[in-house]
One Martini backbone bead per residue (centre of mass of N, CA, C, O) as a GRO file, in nm:
protein
  228
    1MET     BB    1   0.055   0.064  -0.017
    2SER     BB    2   0.303   0.256  -0.010
    3ASP     BB    3   0.352   0.253  -0.315
    4TYR     BB    4   0.091   0.397  -0.394
    5ARG     BB    5   0.138   0.652  -0.233
    6SER     BB    6   0.397   0.736  -0.372
    7ALA     BB    7   0.292   0.745  -0.660
    8LEU     BB    8   0.060   0.955  -0.624
    9THR     BB    9   0.233   1.188  -0.495
   10SER     BB   10   0.412   1.206  -0.772
   11LEU     BB   11   0.145   1.287  -0.904
   12GLU     BB   12  -0.076   1.426  -1.086
   13PRO     BB   13  -0.412   1.416  -1.072
   14ALA     BB   14  -0.446   1.381  -1.388
   15ALA     BB   15  -0.280   1.089  -1.366
   16TRP     BB   16  -0.452   0.891  -1.197
   17PRO     BB   17  -0.647   0.738  -1.387
   18ALA     BB   18  -0.425   0.584  -1.543
   19TYR     BB   19  -0.315   0.439  -1.294
   20LEU     BB   20  -0.573   0.290  -1.224
   21ASP     BB   21  -0.601   0.132  -1.484
   22GLU     BB   22  -0.325  -0.025  -1.452
   23HIS     BB   23  -0.400  -0.116  -1.121
   24SER     BB   24  -0.697  -0.249  -1.082
   25GLY     BB   25  -0.727  -0.574  -1.176
   26LEU     BB   26  -0.877  -0.516  -1.440
   27PRO     BB   27  -0.964  -0.782  -1.544
   28GLY     BB   28  -1.104  -0.970  -1.270
   29PRO     BB   29  -1.184  -1.100  -0.953
   30ARG     BB   30  -0.998  -0.851  -0.829
   31GLY     BB   31  -0.984  -0.562  -0.708
   32ASN     BB   32  -0.797  -0.279  -0.598
   33LEU     BB   33  -0.828  -0.197  -0.273
   34GLU     BB   34  -0.565  -0.063  -0.185
   35LEU     BB   35  -0.573   0.168  -0.389
   36ALA     BB   36  -0.850   0.282  -0.312
   37THR     BB   37  -0.765   0.363  -0.026
   38VAL     BB   38  -0.553   0.572  -0.111
   39VAL     BB   39  -0.738   0.752  -0.272
   40ALA     BB   40  -0.926   0.817  -0.031
   41ASP     BB   41  -0.702   0.949   0.143
   42LEU     BB   42  -0.586   1.170  -0.084
   43GLY     BB   43  -0.840   1.271  -0.184
   44ASP     BB   44  -1.111   1.455  -0.324
   45ARG     BB   45  -1.416   1.550  -0.432
   46VAL     BB   46  -1.327   1.629  -0.713
   47LEU     BB   47  -1.198   1.361  -0.783
   48PHE     BB   48  -1.433   1.173  -0.726
   49ASP     BB   49  -1.624   1.296  -0.935
   50ALA     BB   50  -1.444   1.236  -1.181
   51LEU     BB   51  -1.435   0.931  -1.152
   52ILE     BB   52  -1.741   0.886  -1.172
   53ALA     BB   53  -1.791   1.040  -1.449
   54SER     BB   54  -1.639   0.831  -1.635
   55GLY     BB   55  -1.783   0.525  -1.583
   56ASP     BB   56  -1.576   0.364  -1.471
   57GLU     BB   57  -1.566   0.114  -1.251
   58TYR     BB   58  -1.306   0.163  -1.085
   59ARG     BB   59  -1.320   0.464  -1.058
   60THR     BB   60  -1.594   0.462  -0.920
   61PHE     BB   61  -1.513   0.299  -0.681
   62CYS     BB   62  -1.308   0.502  -0.568
   63GLY     BB   63  -1.503   0.745  -0.544
   64VAL     BB   64  -1.706   0.614  -0.348
   65VAL     BB   65  -1.517   0.550  -0.122
   66GLY     BB   66  -1.431   0.848  -0.079
   67LEU     BB   67  -1.720   0.962   0.000
   68GLY     BB   68  -1.780   0.821   0.275
   69ARG     BB   69  -1.653   1.031   0.481
   70ASP     BB   70  -1.909   1.241   0.380
   71ALA     BB   71  -2.195   1.109   0.477
   72GLY     BB   72  -2.297   1.343   0.669
   73ASP     BB   73  -2.379   1.460   0.413
   74ASP     BB   74  -2.670   1.480   0.252
   75ARG     BB   75  -2.573   1.468  -0.048
   76VAL     BB   76  -2.382   1.230  -0.022
   77ARG     BB   77  -2.582   1.028   0.095
   78ALA     BB   78  -2.770   1.028  -0.152
   79ARG     BB   79  -2.560   0.918  -0.349
   80LEU     BB   80  -2.499   0.654  -0.200
   81ARG     BB   81  -2.781   0.541  -0.215
   82GLU     BB   82  -2.783   0.523  -0.520
   83PHE     BB   83  -2.527   0.335  -0.543
   84SER     BB   84  -2.658   0.090  -0.382
   85THR     BB   85  -2.836   0.033  -0.673
   86ASP     BB   86  -2.638  -0.052  -0.858
   87ALA     BB   87  -2.561  -0.276  -1.115
   88ARG     BB   88  -2.278  -0.270  -0.987
   89TRP     BB   89  -2.128  -0.450  -0.743
   90ARG     BB   90  -1.876  -0.273  -0.686
   91VAL     BB   91  -2.031  -0.016  -0.623
   92ARG     BB   92  -2.192  -0.127  -0.387
   93GLU     BB   93  -1.941  -0.200  -0.220
   94ALA     BB   94  -1.829   0.090  -0.196
   95VAL     BB   95  -2.040   0.192  -0.002
   96ALA     BB   96  -1.971   0.016   0.240
   97ILE     BB   97  -1.673   0.099   0.259
   98GLY     BB   98  -1.723   0.402   0.289
   99LEU     BB   99  -1.892   0.387   0.551
  100GLN     BB  100  -1.668   0.257   0.720
  101ARG     BB  101  -1.488   0.508   0.712
  102LEU     BB  102  -1.678   0.672   0.879
  103GLY     BB  103  -1.678   0.478   1.128
  104ASN     BB  104  -1.376   0.527   1.206
  105ILE     BB  105  -1.456   0.851   1.291
  106ASP     BB  106  -1.804   0.815   1.304
  107LEU     BB  107  -2.007   0.600   1.436
  108PRO     BB  108  -2.279   0.742   1.499
  109SER     BB  109  -2.335   0.822   1.205
  110LEU     BB  110  -2.346   0.538   1.092
  111GLU     BB  111  -2.577   0.436   1.267
  112ARG     BB  112  -2.791   0.629   1.158
  113ILE     BB  113  -2.779   0.543   0.865
  114VAL     BB  114  -2.837   0.232   0.888
  115LEU     BB  115  -3.112   0.259   1.026
  116ASP     BB  116  -3.241   0.412   0.796
  117TRP     BB  117  -3.178   0.209   0.560
  118ALA     BB  118  -3.326  -0.041   0.689
  119ALA     BB  119  -3.613   0.120   0.622
  120ASP     BB  120  -3.587   0.086   0.337
  121PRO     BB  121  -3.751  -0.054   0.056
  122HIS     BB  122  -3.476  -0.125  -0.061
  123PRO     BB  123  -3.279  -0.402  -0.064
  124LEU     BB  124  -2.999  -0.262  -0.135
  125VAL     BB  125  -3.001  -0.064   0.098
  126GLN     BB  126  -3.017  -0.274   0.320
  127ARG     BB  127  -2.757  -0.418   0.241
  128ALA     BB  128  -2.567  -0.179   0.287
  129ALA     BB  129  -2.621  -0.148   0.586
  130ALA     BB  130  -2.525  -0.428   0.676
  131ALA     BB  131  -2.240  -0.424   0.545
  132ALA     BB  132  -2.132  -0.171   0.694
  133ILE     BB  133  -2.176  -0.264   1.006
  134CYS     BB  134  -2.068  -0.570   0.949
  135GLU     BB  135  -1.777  -0.495   1.109
  136PRO     BB  136  -1.568  -0.587   1.349
  137ARG     BB  137  -1.409  -0.309   1.400
  138LEU     BB  138  -1.698  -0.159   1.474
  139LEU     BB  139  -1.786  -0.394   1.710
  140ARG     BB  140  -1.667  -0.293   2.029
  141THR     BB  141  -1.961  -0.237   2.124
  142PRO     BB  142  -2.275  -0.284   2.234
  143ALA     BB  143  -2.403  -0.059   2.064
  144ALA     BB  144  -2.297  -0.145   1.786
  145ALA     BB  145  -2.406  -0.433   1.793
  146SER     BB  146  -2.703  -0.350   1.822
  147THR     BB  147  -2.722  -0.212   1.550
  148ALA     BB  148  -2.655  -0.458   1.376
  149ILE     BB  149  -2.891  -0.632   1.470
  150GLU     BB  150  -3.117  -0.435   1.387
  151VAL     BB  151  -3.054  -0.427   1.090
  152CYS     BB  152  -3.093  -0.729   1.040
  153ARG     BB  153  -3.381  -0.744   1.143
  154ARG     BB  154  -3.514  -0.545   0.947
  155ALA     BB  155  -3.424  -0.681   0.680
  156THR     BB  156  -3.552  -0.957   0.738
  157ALA     BB  157  -3.842  -0.860   0.773
  158ALA     BB  158  -3.868  -0.738   0.490
  159LEU     BB  159  -3.824  -0.997   0.335
  160ALA     BB  160  -4.057  -1.167   0.474
  161ALA     BB  161  -4.285  -0.956   0.358
  162LEU     BB  162  -4.255  -1.063   0.089
  163PRO     BB  163  -4.360  -1.188  -0.180
  164ALA     BB  164  -4.284  -1.466  -0.354
  165ASP     BB  165  -4.237  -1.330  -0.641
  166ARG     BB  166  -4.020  -1.118  -0.528
  167ARG     BB  167  -3.785  -1.313  -0.428
  168ARG     BB  168  -3.654  -1.362  -0.729
  169ALA     BB  169  -3.517  -1.114  -0.729
  170ALA     BB  170  -3.202  -0.987  -0.738
  171ASP     BB  171  -3.214  -0.787  -0.495
  172VAL     BB  172  -3.321  -0.992  -0.288
  173ARG     BB  173  -3.093  -1.202  -0.317
  174THR     BB  174  -2.872  -1.008  -0.224
  175LEU     BB  175  -2.980  -0.965   0.056
  176ARG     BB  176  -2.980  -1.257   0.148
  177GLN     BB  177  -2.678  -1.302   0.115
  178GLY     BB  178  -2.588  -1.089   0.319
  179LEU     BB  179  -2.747  -1.215   0.565
  180GLY     BB  180  -2.576  -1.489   0.551
  181TYR     BB  181  -2.335  -1.314   0.729
  182CYS     BB  182  -2.413  -1.069   0.910
  183TRP     BB  183  -2.526  -1.206   1.159
  184SER     BB  184  -2.261  -1.337   1.261
  185VAL     BB  185  -2.116  -1.071   1.320
  186ALA     BB  186  -2.319  -0.946   1.518
  187VAL     BB  187  -2.330  -1.175   1.727
  188ALA     BB  188  -2.020  -1.199   1.791
  189ALA     BB  189  -1.995  -0.908   1.922
  190ASP     BB  190  -2.272  -0.993   2.112
  191PRO     BB  191  -2.394  -1.285   2.221
  192GLY     BB  192  -2.624  -1.244   2.404
  193PRO     BB  193  -2.832  -1.073   2.229
  194GLY     BB  194  -2.765  -1.209   1.959
  195LEU     BB  195  -2.874  -1.498   2.014
  196ALA     BB  196  -3.161  -1.412   2.077
  197ALA     BB  197  -3.224  -1.292   1.798
  198PHE     BB  198  -3.149  -1.546   1.633
  199ALA     BB  199  -3.354  -1.743   1.764
  200ALA     BB  200  -3.606  -1.607   1.641
  201LEU     BB  201  -3.550  -1.709   1.352
  202GLN     BB  202  -3.573  -2.023   1.411
  203ASP     BB  203  -3.900  -1.999   1.450
  204GLN     BB  204  -3.925  -1.964   1.157
  205ARG     BB  205  -4.084  -2.069   0.827
  206ASP     BB  206  -3.933  -1.915   0.638
  207PRO     BB  207  -3.728  -1.999   0.377
  208ASP     BB  208  -3.530  -1.753   0.378
  209VAL     BB  209  -3.471  -1.751   0.678
  210ALA     BB  210  -3.366  -2.040   0.690
  211TRP     BB  211  -3.125  -1.983   0.505
  212ILE     BB  212  -2.990  -1.770   0.682
  213VAL     BB  213  -2.944  -1.953   0.922
  214ARG     BB  214  -2.769  -2.169   0.785
  215GLU     BB  215  -2.542  -1.986   0.685
  216ASN     BB  216  -2.455  -1.879   0.969
  217LEU     BB  217  -2.402  -2.161   1.100
  218GLY     BB  218  -2.152  -2.204   0.893
  219LYS     BB  219  -2.006  -2.004   1.067
  220LYS     BB  220  -1.758  -2.012   1.293
  221ARG     BB  221  -1.831  -1.766   1.474
  222LEU     BB  222  -2.117  -1.904   1.540
  223ALA     BB  223  -2.077  -2.205   1.593
  224ARG     BB  224  -1.914  -2.172   1.858
  225LEU     BB  225  -2.151  -2.045   2.020
  226VAL     BB  226  -2.370  -2.271   1.984
  227GLU     BB  227  -2.187  -2.512   2.111
  228ARG     BB  228  -2.176  -2.415   2.421
   0.00000   0.00000   0.00000
């Protein structure tokens, strides 16, 4: 990562996009997250806007990650919410990563955002909320863990309330997939209340909720707690 930092600081900002193109890791299975992190650290909103405006997937990814630290601003937050429903999965992931960067410096603001987004009717906005808060490094207090559990609970309840024909849609399936691991992170952060909330899911007969339960029970972080 230090190599990327040195390289970018030695370049004029106008040369950054070409550098990103060269080192993006795309096409390929994994984009260069380390480089995106450095761009987010060193860049400003003017740069982030330019990267997003290019339309290129990796440049957009970097720009959206960079915007995350300013998500306390209403206009930036509205843009991130829009990007959370983007057709490109990497851009959607950039929203969660960007919000986590906000959480690193202002966790209460992140908590307010994810609780609000968890009540949004769009499954992909709910998914972004869960993915953003369900990061172990952010869940070091009972309050933060409680927020993560509540976000997962709200998103799961919203999914379970959808009619059967809606469940087959790609956005709903993406939410379900996210909840298939987010619950385990939230529960492991504070097992007492977390296991109680998770146990309530196990009493439901909804097939998608049952799938979420099975997926999380397959995660070692949760399996160890359940086996105690």
